[in-house]
C-alpha positions as CSV (number, residue, x, y, z in Angstrom):
1,X,15.0,-0.2,-33.7
2,X,16.7,2.8,-32.2
3,X,18.8,2.4,-29.0
4,X,16.4,4.5,-27.0
5,X,13.5,2.2,-28.1
6,X,15.4,-0.9,-27.1
7,X,16.2,0.6,-23.7
8,X,12.5,1.6,-23.2
9,X,11.4,-2.0,-24.2
10,X,13.9,-3.4,-21.7
11,X,12.7,-1.2,-18.9
12,X,9.1,-2.1,-19.7
13,X,9.9,-5.8,-19.6
14,X,11.7,-5.4,-16.3
15,X,8.8,-3.4,-14.9
16,X,6.3,-6.1,-15.9
17,X,8.5,-8.7,-14.2
18,X,9.9,-11.8,-15.8
19,X,7.4,-14.3,-14.3
20,X,4.1,-14.3,-16.1
21,X,4.2,-10.7,-17.2
22,X,3.0,-9.6,-13.8
23,X,3.9,-6.0,-12.8
24,X,6.4,-5.7,-10.1
25,X,4.9,-4.7,-6.7
26,X,5.1,-0.9,-6.0
27,X,7.3,0.1,-3.1
28,X,5.6,1.9,-0.2
29,X,6.8,5.4,0.8
30,X,7.2,6.7,4.3
31,X,4.3,9.1,3.6
32,X,2.1,6.2,2.6
33,X,3.0,4.3,5.8
34,X,2.3,7.4,7.9
35,X,-1.0,7.8,6.2
36,X,-2.1,4.2,7.0
37,X,-1.0,4.6,10.6
38,X,-3.1,7.8,10.9
39,X,-6.1,6.0,9.4
40,X,-5.6,3.1,11.8
41,X,-5.5,5.6,14.7
42,X,-8.8,7.0,13.6
43,X,-10.4,3.6,13.2
44,X,-9.1,2.6,16.7
45,X,-10.6,5.8,18.1
46,X,-13.9,4.9,16.5
47,X,-13.9,1.5,18.2
48,X,-13.4,-0.5,15.0
49,X,-10.2,-2.1,16.2
50,X,-9.2,-3.8,19.5
51,X,-6.0,-2.5,21.1
52,X,-4.2,-5.7,20.2
53,X,-5.3,-5.5,16.5
54,X,-4.3,-1.8,16.4
55,X,-0.8,-2.5,17.7
56,X,-0.3,-5.4,15.3
57,X,-1.5,-3.4,12.3
58,X,0.6,-0.3,13.1
59,X,3.6,-2.6,13.5
60,X,2.9,-4.2,10.1
61,X,2.3,-0.7,8.5
62,X,5.7,0.5,9.7
63,X,7.4,-2.6,8.4
64,X,5.5,-2.7,5.1
65,X,7.7,-2.6,1.9
66,X,4.9,-2.7,-0.7
67,X,1.7,-0.7,-1.2
68,X,-0.4,-3.9,-1.3
69,X,0.8,-4.7,2.2
70,X,-0.5,-1.4,3.4
71,X,-3.8,-1.8,1.5
72,X,-4.4,-5.1,3.2
73,X,-4.2,-3.5,6.6
74,X,-7.4,-1.4,5.9
75,X,-9.1,-3.9,3.6
76,X,-11.7,-5.0,6.1
77,X,-12.6,-1.4,7.2
78,X,-15.7,0.3,5.8
79,X,-15.2,3.1,3.2
80,X,-15.0,6.6,4.7
81,X,-18.0,8.8,4.1
82,X,-17.8,12.6,3.6
83,X,-19.5,14.8,6.1
84,X,-22.9,15.9,5.1
85,X,-23.1,19.6,4.5
């Protein structure tokens, strides 16, 4: 095995995580957090969230470290539909 192959294998194993071959959670970016906050604002304006729920979710979005945390904040919202043309 070439040294580069060994390094690639080590990185892949690290990425998959040591426990149960589960992939490591992906870190959320500032842009992803901002996108979720914008989506929450729109859903609040539509009347789909109470003010209390909106405030709690925005706080959670701004504190989120992983993408799955962000996804959970919108999981109970209906899918967006495109505008009919």
